[in-house]
C-alpha positions as CSV (number, residue, x, y, z in Angstrom):
1,M,3.3,-5.9,-20.8
2,H,5.3,-6.0,-23.9
3,P,6.0,-9.6,-25.0
4,M,9.8,-8.9,-25.3
5,A,9.8,-7.5,-21.7
6,Q,7.9,-10.6,-20.5
7,R,10.3,-12.9,-22.2
8,L,13.3,-11.1,-20.7
9,I,11.8,-11.1,-17.2
10,D,11.1,-14.8,-17.5
11,E,14.7,-15.5,-18.5
12,Y,15.9,-13.3,-15.6
13,L,13.7,-15.1,-13.0
14,E,15.0,-18.5,-14.3
15,A,18.6,-17.4,-14.2
16,A,18.2,-15.7,-10.8
17,G,16.6,-18.8,-9.3
18,H,13.6,-17.1,-7.7
19,R,10.8,-17.7,-10.3
20,D,8.6,-19.5,-7.7
21,D,8.9,-16.8,-5.0
22,Q,5.8,-14.8,-6.0
23,K,5.7,-12.7,-2.8
24,G,9.3,-11.6,-2.8
25,P,10.9,-8.7,-4.7
26,L,11.4,-9.1,-8.5
27,F,14.8,-7.6,-8.6
28,R,17.2,-8.4,-5.8
29,P,20.9,-7.7,-5.1
30,V,23.4,-10.2,-6.3
31,K,25.5,-9.8,-3.2
32,N,25.1,-8.1,0.2
33,N,28.2,-7.5,2.1
34,I,26.4,-6.2,5.2
35,T,23.7,-8.7,6.1
36,G,24.4,-11.5,3.6
37,T,20.7,-11.8,2.6
38,L,19.5,-11.5,-0.9
39,L,15.8,-11.7,-0.1
40,K,15.3,-7.9,-0.1
41,P,14.6,-5.5,-3.0
42,L,17.3,-3.5,-4.7
43,D,18.1,-0.2,-3.1
44,P,16.5,2.5,-5.3
45,Q,19.9,4.3,-5.5
46,A,21.5,1.0,-6.6
47,V,19.0,0.9,-9.5
48,Y,20.5,4.1,-10.9
49,T,24.2,3.5,-10.0
50,C,24.3,-0.3,-10.7
51,I,21.9,-0.7,-13.6
52,I,21.2,2.6,-15.4
53,R,24.8,3.9,-15.3
54,K,26.3,0.5,-15.9
55,Y,24.3,-0.2,-19.1
56,G,24.6,3.4,-20.1
57,K,28.4,3.2,-20.0
58,E,28.3,-0.1,-22.0
59,T,26.4,1.7,-24.8
60,G,28.5,4.8,-24.7
61,I,26.1,6.9,-22.7
62,N,27.2,8.2,-19.3
63,A,26.3,10.9,-16.8
64,S,28.2,13.5,-18.9
65,V,25.4,13.2,-21.5
66,N,23.0,16.0,-20.5
67,G,19.7,14.6,-19.3
68,F,20.6,10.9,-19.0
69,C,18.7,9.7,-15.9
70,V,15.9,7.4,-14.9
71,H,13.3,10.1,-15.7
72,S,14.7,10.6,-19.2
73,L,14.1,6.8,-19.7
74,R,10.5,7.3,-18.5
75,S,10.0,10.3,-20.8
76,T,11.4,8.3,-23.7
77,A,9.1,5.4,-23.0
78,A,6.1,7.6,-22.7
79,T,6.9,9.4,-25.9
80,N,7.5,6.2,-27.8
81,A,4.1,4.8,-26.6
82,L,2.3,8.0,-27.7
83,E,4.2,8.1,-31.0
84,H,3.0,4.6,-31.7
85,G,-0.7,5.4,-31.1
86,A,-1.1,4.7,-27.4
87,D,-3.9,6.7,-25.7
88,I,-2.6,9.4,-23.4
89,G,-5.0,8.3,-20.7
90,K,-3.5,4.8,-20.8
91,V,0.0,6.2,-20.7
92,Q,-1.0,8.4,-17.7
93,E,-2.2,5.2,-15.9
94,W,1.0,3.3,-16.9
95,L,3.2,6.1,-15.5
96,G,1.1,6.4,-12.3
97,H,0.3,10.1,-12.8
98,A,-2.7,11.5,-11.0
99,N,-3.3,14.2,-13.6
100,V,-3.0,13.9,-17.4
101,S,-1.2,17.3,-17.5
102,T,1.8,15.6,-15.8
103,T,1.8,13.0,-18.5
104,R,1.8,15.7,-21.2
105,L,5.1,17.0,-19.7
106,Y,6.6,13.6,-20.5
107,D,5.5,13.8,-24.1
108,R,8.5,14.9,-26.1
109,R,7.1,14.3,-29.6
110,K,7.6,18.0,-30.5
111,S,11.1,18.1,-29.1
112,R,12.8,15.6,-31.4
113,P,12.9,12.5,-29.0
114,E,15.4,10.8,-31.4
115,E,18.0,13.3,-30.0
116,S,17.4,11.9,-26.5
117,P,20.4,10.0,-25.1
118,T,18.1,7.0,-24.4
119,F,17.6,6.6,-28.1
120,R,21.2,5.4,-28.4
121,V,20.4,2.3,-26.3
122,K,20.1,-0.8,-28.4
123,Y,17.5,-3.4,-27.3
């Protein structure tokens, strides 16, 4: 794990108050109007609508930007790793692909990845 990601996850766990719950989900809803429980994982659709779109809008990127989605973020991450010398086999494992040919589809080094909307996000 990247040290910056580890630090940010540690900060999140501290702020969220569930650092010691090792068996529970990492990311949880902050409110639940139906059951009232917060001990469940985030709904996958909520990850896109509440996280990806929210932060995209804050950085000036929204759904009208062609190609802005969770998969474009995965593709950008894979391309960045490969661009910085990561082994394609390790990237394949990281992305959970059964076949390296699938990982090659995510490699956008030849298609100018700096033009990807995800490159406009500041970390």
